C-alpha positions as CSV (number, residue, x, y, z in Angstrom):
1,X,3.8,39.2,-26.8
2,X,4.5,35.2,-27.6
3,X,4.9,34.3,-31.2
4,X,2.7,31.3,-32.1
5,X,4.3,27.9,-33.1
6,X,2.9,25.9,-36.2
7,X,2.6,22.3,-37.0
8,X,5.7,21.2,-38.9
9,X,4.4,19.0,-41.8
10,X,7.7,16.6,-41.6
11,X,7.7,15.9,-37.9
12,X,4.3,16.9,-36.7
13,X,5.6,18.8,-33.8
14,X,4.1,22.0,-33.1
15,X,7.3,23.7,-32.8
16,X,7.4,25.5,-36.1
17,X,8.3,29.6,-35.9
18,X,7.8,32.2,-38.6
19,X,11.3,33.0,-40.6
20,X,12.2,36.7,-40.3
21,X,13.8,38.3,-43.6
22,X,15.6,41.7,-43.4
23,X,17.9,43.6,-41.3
24,X,16.7,42.4,-37.7
25,X,16.2,44.6,-34.7
26,X,17.7,43.9,-31.1
27,X,14.1,42.3,-30.4
28,X,14.5,40.1,-33.3
29,X,17.7,38.9,-32.0
30,X,16.4,38.3,-28.7
31,X,13.5,36.6,-30.0
32,X,15.5,34.0,-32.3
33,X,17.7,33.4,-29.0
34,X,14.2,32.2,-27.7
35,X,13.4,30.2,-30.7
36,X,10.5,32.3,-31.3
37,X,11.7,33.2,-34.7
38,X,14.2,32.4,-37.0
39,X,16.4,34.7,-38.7
40,X,16.4,34.0,-42.5
41,X,18.9,36.7,-43.6
42,X,18.7,40.1,-45.4
43,X,17.7,39.0,-49.1
44,X,14.1,37.9,-50.0
45,X,13.6,36.1,-53.2
46,X,10.8,34.1,-54.8
47,X,10.6,30.7,-53.1
48,X,12.2,31.0,-50.0
49,X,10.7,29.2,-46.8
50,X,8.5,31.1,-44.4
51,X,8.5,28.7,-41.6
52,X,11.2,26.8,-39.6
53,X,10.9,23.7,-37.4
54,X,12.8,24.1,-34.4
55,X,12.8,20.4,-33.7
56,X,14.0,19.0,-36.9
57,X,15.3,21.9,-38.8
58,X,12.8,21.5,-41.7
59,X,11.7,24.8,-43.4
60,X,8.5,25.3,-45.7
61,X,6.6,27.8,-47.5
62,X,3.1,28.5,-46.6
63,X,0.2,27.4,-49.0
64,X,-1.4,30.5,-50.2
65,X,-4.2,30.9,-52.9
66,X,-2.0,33.7,-54.6
67,X,1.9,33.9,-54.3
68,X,3.3,37.0,-52.7
69,X,4.9,38.2,-55.7
70,X,1.7,38.1,-57.6
71,X,0.1,40.8,-54.9
72,X,0.9,44.4,-56.2
73,X,1.5,46.1,-52.9
74,X,4.1,43.1,-52.0
75,X,7.5,45.0,-53.4
76,X,9.8,42.0,-54.6
């Protein structure tokens, strides 16, 4: 299944992909090579970007009503 592309707030191209944090699987490496996701490393901290533009390399966070670290089910 193809991953969706998102509108980049900087260059306005629909080439944004999700950033995957944590230890990647073989499938994640393959998706990264196809520019379907961006590998973000093994450490997740507050304030890290969640999307990456494959055109201009801009990275951004998704605007939410409530940050992930304020949700009790989200272990950070």
